[in-house]
C-alpha positions, 0 to 999 in steps of 0.5 A: 851713503855710497853711490847707487850704481847701475851695476848694483841695481842690475845685481839686485834685479838678477838676484830678485827679478824685481823691477829696476826702480824697485831695486833701485829704491831698495838699495837707497833705503838700504844705503847700499847694503846689498843683503838689506836691499834684498831683504827689504825687496822680499818684504815688498814682493811678499806683500804683492800676495795679497793683492793677487790672491783675488785673481783667477788662476785658471792655468797652470801645471800638473806634475806627477811623481812615482817612486816605488809604491808611493806616488803623487800628482798635484796641480798648481795654478797661476793666471796666464799660460806664459807663467806655465813656461817659467822655470821657477814656476815649474820647479815649485809645481814639481817640488810640490809633487815631491813633498806630497810623495815624501811627507804625506801632508794631510791637505793644501794647508798642511802642504803650505806648511812644509820645509822648502827653500827655492829662488832664495825665498823659504823656509816653507812651501807657502813662503816660497809661493808667496815670494814667486808671486812677486818675483813672477807678477801673478798669482799662484795656488796649490789647488789640489793633489792625491797621494798613493801608497800601498800594495799596488803598483803605480803609473803615471802619464803627463801630456805636456804640463796640462794633463796628468794620470796616475794608475793604480794596478796590479800586473804588467807596466806596459799596459799600465802606462798605456792605460794612463795614456788612454785616460789622458786622451779619453777622459773617463770618469769612472773604471766601470758604469756602475761607478759613474756619479749619480748626478752625471747620470741624471744630467745625461737623462735630462738631456735625453729627455729634453732632445726627445721632446724637441723631436717630439714637437718637430714631429707633431709640427710636421704632421708625423706620428708622435712616438708613444711614451714607451718608446720614448722611455726607451729611447732616453734609457738607451742614451744613458746607457750609451753614455755610461759605456762612453764615460767608464774606462773599461767599456771604452774603445782602447785607443791604441787598438779600437777593435778591443775594449780597454777591459779586453786589452787588460785582460790580454795582458793579465793585468788589473787596474784598481783605480785612477786620478785624472787631473786636467788643468783649471778643469771646473774653474770658471775662466775670466774672459775679457771682452776687449772690443767692449773695453776699447768702446767704453774708453772711447765713449769716455774720452768723447765724454771728457 
């Protein structure tokens, strides 16, 4: 068997990004055959995907692509913010958006099966995902995507890699891009008040009712008059109506000119916004919070006990 030299190990590491010792083991097992050693490492790297799958992926990147009347926005997650700067991870995220726009997969499972090769991994998106998990050392997941195709125009806006928006519109492109930026900044939940989800309205009503009850208790404790049930009901409804205006796009004050609403700006630009998609990285994912102080204290206690 040929001697395994440091330069051979370094070459294999450059190809696979695997740890030095793993590269040396693979080369030894492959009896110095670089191609076979790379394949052995790929198998080992792929095996890491199963171990990583249970780890929370609350960081990541939003990518979007608009090509004519076709567009796509995708969220690809990882475990730490550090990986969101990794070129291979970002290339994978951008490729997912391109593939969604081009191939129109029905869901994440269909996207995973599409042909794709990157960094020597493939031949499918899923194979590349697993390969990158091993190479980078973190769990990676394609969380969600939305594709647009139709007669309406599309405008997109990315705020770094953490927030992405696609707007469906008819009319002026500049106005549509301004709306996309506005959506990223103000995060409306619907186009207009009548479209705000009922569960959000009920949640806001419950908050307003709770505040009214606290105010009543405070007034009673201070010996002040307590408002009638009718006045309280009006206050609660007023809070709900204020909330509806704050979270519906057309009613929001336009970020570039707070003297007019988004609806007024669009009317002046002779532009109609028909819909939008807003993705924020990790939105709705419960992030793991490490209590390092408690962890250190536990280790100290264990050492004393030993």
